[in-house]
C-alpha positions as CSV (number, residue, x, y, z in Angstrom):
1,X,51.0,62.5,70.6
2,X,47.9,64.7,70.0
3,X,48.1,68.3,69.0
4,X,46.5,70.3,71.9
5,X,45.2,73.0,69.5
6,X,43.1,70.6,67.5
7,X,39.9,68.9,68.8
8,X,39.8,65.2,68.8
9,X,38.0,63.7,65.8
10,X,34.3,62.9,66.5
11,X,32.7,59.6,65.7
12,X,29.8,59.4,63.3
13,X,27.4,58.6,66.1
14,X,28.3,61.8,68.0
15,X,27.9,63.9,64.9
16,X,24.5,62.3,64.2
17,X,23.3,62.9,67.8
18,X,24.4,66.6,67.6
19,X,22.6,67.0,64.3
20,X,19.5,65.4,65.6
21,X,19.5,67.6,68.7
22,X,20.0,70.7,66.6
23,X,17.1,69.7,64.3
24,X,14.8,69.1,67.3
25,X,15.7,72.5,68.7
26,X,14.9,74.2,65.4
27,X,11.5,72.3,65.1
28,X,10.6,73.1,68.8
29,X,11.5,76.8,68.3
30,X,9.4,77.0,65.1
31,X,6.4,75.4,66.9
32,X,6.7,77.8,69.8
33,X,6.9,80.8,67.5
34,X,3.9,79.7,65.5
35,X,1.8,79.0,68.6
36,X,2.9,82.1,70.3
37,X,1.6,84.3,67.5
38,X,-1.9,82.8,67.7
39,X,-4.4,84.1,70.1
40,X,-6.8,81.7,71.7
41,X,-10.3,81.6,70.1
42,X,-12.0,83.5,72.9
43,X,-9.4,86.3,72.7
44,X,-9.8,86.5,68.9
45,X,-13.6,86.8,69.3
46,X,-13.2,89.4,72.1
47,X,-11.0,91.5,69.9
48,X,-13.4,91.1,66.9
49,X,-16.6,92.1,68.8
50,X,-15.2,94.7,71.2
51,X,-15.7,97.6,69.0
52,X,-15.5,100.1,71.8
53,X,-18.1,102.5,73.0
54,X,-18.7,106.2,72.1
55,X,-18.5,108.3,75.2
56,X,-21.8,110.2,75.5
57,X,-20.7,113.5,77.0
58,X,-23.2,115.5,78.9
59,X,-24.2,118.9,77.5
60,X,-22.4,121.6,79.4
61,X,-24.1,124.6,77.8
62,X,-20.8,126.6,78.0
63,X,-20.6,126.1,81.8
64,X,-17.6,124.1,83.0
65,X,-18.8,121.3,85.2
66,X,-16.5,120.3,88.0
67,X,-18.0,117.1,89.1
68,X,-16.5,113.7,89.5
69,X,-18.6,112.4,86.6
70,X,-17.7,115.2,84.2
71,X,-14.0,114.9,85.2
72,X,-14.1,111.2,84.8
73,X,-15.7,111.5,81.3
74,X,-13.1,114.0,80.3
75,X,-10.4,111.6,81.3
76,X,-12.1,108.7,79.6
77,X,-12.4,110.6,76.4
78,X,-8.7,111.6,76.7
79,X,-8.0,107.8,77.1
80,X,-6.6,108.3,80.6
81,X,-8.4,105.2,81.8
82,X,-6.6,105.0,85.2
83,X,-7.6,108.6,85.9
84,X,-11.1,108.0,84.7
85,X,-11.5,105.0,87.0
86,X,-10.3,107.1,89.9
87,X,-12.7,110.0,89.1
88,X,-15.7,107.9,88.3
89,X,-15.2,105.9,91.5
90,X,-15.9,109.2,93.4
91,X,-19.4,109.6,92.0
92,X,-21.8,109.1,94.9
93,X,-24.8,106.7,94.8
94,X,-27.4,109.5,94.9
95,X,-25.9,111.3,91.9
96,X,-28.1,111.3,88.8
97,X,-25.0,110.0,86.8
98,X,-24.2,107.2,89.3
99,X,-25.2,104.3,87.0
100,X,-23.5,105.9,84.0
101,X,-20.3,106.4,86.1
102,X,-20.3,102.6,86.9
103,X,-20.8,101.8,83.3
104,X,-18.0,104.0,82.0
105,X,-15.8,102.8,84.8
106,X,-16.4,99.3,83.6
107,X,-15.3,100.3,80.1
108,X,-12.2,101.9,81.5
109,X,-11.4,98.7,83.4
110,X,-11.7,96.8,80.2
111,X,-9.2,99.2,78.6
112,X,-6.7,98.5,81.5
113,X,-7.3,94.7,81.1
114,X,-8.9,94.5,84.6
115,X,-11.8,92.4,83.3
116,X,-12.8,91.1,86.8
117,X,-13.6,94.7,88.0
118,X,-15.3,95.4,84.7
119,X,-17.5,92.3,85.2
120,X,-18.5,93.6,88.7
121,X,-19.4,97.0,87.2
122,X,-21.3,95.7,84.2
123,X,-23.2,93.3,86.4
124,X,-24.2,96.2,88.7
125,X,-25.4,98.3,85.7
126,X,-27.3,95.3,84.2
127,X,-29.0,94.7,87.5
128,X,-29.8,98.4,88.2
129,X,-33.2,98.2,86.6
130,X,-34.5,99.8,83.5
131,X,-31.7,102.1,82.4
132,X,-30.7,102.9,78.9
133,X,-27.3,101.4,79.7
134,X,-28.4,98.0,80.9
135,X,-28.5,96.4,77.5
136,X,-25.1,97.8,76.6
137,X,-23.7,96.6,80.0
138,X,-25.0,93.1,79.2
139,X,-23.1,93.1,75.9
140,X,-19.8,94.2,77.5
141,X,-20.4,91.8,80.4
142,X,-20.6,88.9,77.9
143,X,-17.3,90.1,76.2
144,X,-15.6,90.2,79.6
145,X,-16.7,86.8,80.5
146,X,-15.4,85.6,77.2
147,X,-12.0,87.3,77.8
148,X,-11.6,85.7,81.2
149,X,-12.5,82.2,79.9
150,X,-16.0,82.0,81.5
151,X,-17.6,80.8,78.2
152,X,-20.7,79.4,79.8
153,X,-21.5,82.7,81.5
154,X,-20.8,84.5,78.2
155,X,-23.1,82.1,76.3
156,X,-25.9,82.6,78.9
157,X,-25.8,86.4,78.6
158,X,-25.5,86.3,74.8
159,X,-28.6,84.0,74.6
160,X,-30.5,86.5,76.7
161,X,-29.4,89.3,74.5
162,X,-30.3,87.3,71.3
163,X,-33.8,86.8,72.7
164,X,-34.6,90.1,74.2
165,X,-32.5,92.8,72.5
166,X,-33.4,93.7,69.0
167,X,-30.4,96.1,68.6
168,X,-27.7,93.6,69.7
169,X,-29.6,90.4,69.1
170,X,-28.1,89.7,65.7
171,X,-24.5,90.2,66.7
172,X,-25.1,88.2,69.9
173,X,-26.5,85.3,67.7
174,X,-23.5,85.6,65.4
175,X,-21.1,85.5,68.3
176,X,-22.9,82.5,69.9
177,X,-22.5,80.6,66.6
178,X,-18.8,81.0,66.9
179,X,-18.5,79.6,70.4
C-alpha cells in the first residue's frame, strides 16, 4: 500500500520532459526580455534625431500678453503640452502668429505621442508658403513619418531637405544613409 503523503515516483521520461519544458520556458523568456528591450530601428533613429526645438518666445516688453498664442507658448515652455495644444488651437487663422501656433502645436503633439496630428500640423506649416518655420516643419514631419512607420514618406522629405536646405541638409543626408 502506498503512503498518501508521498508522491509516486516519476519515471525518467517524465523527469526529462519536465526538464526540457522548463529549459524551453527559460530560453523563451530570455528571448522575450532581450527583444523587449530593443527599440525598432525607426524608433531609435527618431530618438537620436529628435533633439527638440527651442521655443522662440515673443518679446513682451514688460506687458503681459493675454492671447491664445502667448498662453500656449507659456504652457509649451512649462512642458504642459496638453494645455499648450488646447491654447494654440484657439489661435484664429487671421492672427499674425497663426502659422507659428500650428507649428508649436505640432511639437506639442509629438511630445504627447500623437504623431498623426503632428503630421497634419507640420504638413500645414510646410505648405503654408515661405515662412521661417517651413523648413523646420519639414524636418519634424520627416521624423513623425519615421515614428509611425511611413519610411517612404520620411525618405522623400529627407531627400528634399538634403537637396534644398543648407542648414538641415547634412543631418538629413546622414539620417537617410541609416534608413
